[in-house]
C-alpha positions, 0 to 999 in steps of 0.5 A: 154345742161348741167345739166338736167332742172326740166322742160326738157323732159326725154332724155333716150328713143327714142323721135323721129323716124323721123325728124320733122324740114323741111329740105327745111327751114334748107337748105335755111338758112344754104346755105351749100357749098361743103367742109363745116364742119357742126354740126347738132342735130341728132334727127330722123336722116332724116335731117342729112342724107339729108344735105349730098346732099349739099356736105359738107366735114364733118357732126358732128351729136350730140345728148345728147340722146344716143337713137337718136344716135343709130337710126342714126347709124341704118339708116346709115347702112340701107342706105349703104346696102339696095336698095330703096324698101328694105330701105323704107320697113325696116324703116317702110314706106312700108310693109316688111315680116321680118324686123328682118331678114333685121336687122341681115344683118345690125348688122355688121355696128353698134357700140356695144352700138347701137347693144345692144340697137336695139337687145333689141328693137326687137318689135320696129324693127319689127314695123319699127323704124321710127314709134317707137319714143314717138312723133310718137306714140303720133301722131299715137294716135292723128290720130286715134282720128282724124279719128273719128272726121273727118272721112276717106273721109273728110281727103282724100278729103282735100288732093285732093285740087289743089290750096291754094284757094281750101284748104282755102275753104275746111278748112273753109266750111268742116274741121273747125268743133267744134269737130276739135277745141275741139280736140286741147283742149283735146290733147294739154292742159297743163295737157296732155302734162305734162304727156309726161314730161313737167311741166305746167311752161314750156308753155310760149307764145309770139305769142298772144296765151293763151294756147298751144292748141290755139297756135298749132291750129293757126299753123295748120290752117296756114299749111292747108290754106297758104302752098301748100298741094302738097308735104307737107309730114309733114302734110301727116304724121300728118293727115294720118300717112304716106307719100303719095308717093315716091316723097313726103318724105325726100330727102335722101329717094328719089330714085334719091338721094340714091346713092349720100347719100350712097357715102357720109355716111362716112362724118357723125360722130355720137356723143352722148354728150350735145351740150355745152360740145361738142362745148367746145371741138372744135377748134376755127373757125372750123365749118361753119354751125350750125343746132340746131333744138330747143335744146335751149328750153331745156336750161335755158337762162344762158345755152343758152348764154353759148351755143351761146358763144361757137358757136361764138368761134368755128364758122368761119367768115360767118358761118350760124346758124339755130335754132327753137323755139317750145314753149319757146322763146330762142335765141342769147343773146343781148351780142352776137348780134354783132357777130351772126346777125339775118337775119330778112327777111329770118327768116320771110320767113322761118317761113311762108313757113315751111312745118312742121309748128309746130314751133313758130320760124325758125331763120337764123343767120350769124356770122359777127364778132368774138371775138379776138382770 
C-alpha cells in the first residue's frame, strides 16, 4: 500500500479478529487448483485457513498490519495443537475455563514478535481473540443497541424463517421499523465513522446512495431478504454476535475439515509487508491466485495502478484475481484491462449471493494477456 494516506485507517492495532469476506465467493472466483500458488491478505486469517481446503501448494498470507500477522500465527498454532472443542473454546466461540493456560501451550509455535504481542494482550486472549478486533468491538456495540431497538424475541424469530418469502414478509411487516432505520443513521454516519479513523472525504458512493447509512441499509436489506438466512453465519454475527451452530461457521473450523487444514498448515507463509512492496519482490509469472480483499480502497488511484501492474507481472497466464470494494470504487486501471479481464457475469453473481453483504463490489478477474517478459 505504500505510504499511508491521510484517509487510511490506523494499521497498528488489531482491526479484525475474524474474516468478514465470504469465502464461498472467494473460492468460486479464485477456482484454486491443487498445486496453485496463492497470495492472500491475512486480515482475520479465517479465509486464508479455509483456502487450504482447495489444496494449494503454497499460500502467502500478506498484511501490512503486523497485528493481523500475529493473529494468523496464533490461529495456526491453535489449529495445529487443539482438538475441535478446544479450538472453538480458545478462540472465543465457546466457553473456556482458562484461555491463558491454553495460550501457554501454544507459545512455542509463535515467532518472538508474535509471542511478545500476545503476551502483552492477556485480556484479549482471556476474552477470545476472534472478538477483540476493532471491527468486532464495533459490531458488539451495534448488537447491544440492536437488542434495545428490536428486542431479543424479534431477533430470534427472524432466524426461524424457513424461506426467502418468509424472510421478506418478516422484514417488511415486523423488522423494518422507524427505529431500525434510525439506527443506521446514528451508527453509520460520516462523523461516527470518522472517529474510527476515516475522514469524511473518504466516503464516496457509486450505488446511488447519498450516505453510508443509506448504502449500508440497502445492503443489509438485500442480505435479509434476498439471501437464505440458513447458514449465513455473517448475518448471525451481525445480529446475534455469535455463530448459531457448528455447521454454520467458517469451513476451516468445521469438525470434518479440521484434520485436512491441520495437515496443510505448513503451506502458509505469514508475511508482514505492504502488498506493493511484497509483489515487487516476487518473480515474474510466479503466482496463480490473488485474493486481495478490499485493500485497494486504502490506496490512491496511482497506487492501485502500480499494484495491478505488479499483479500482471507476477501472474501466470490464466491466474485468477478477486477483490472487493467496501465504499470507495477501485479497480483494475483501463491501461491493464487487456491483461486483467473482468468476468462481468460472475462478478454480478458473486455480489448478489455474497453472504457477507457489506461490500459494494465483489469482482473476479482472469489474467488473459501478459506484458512481454
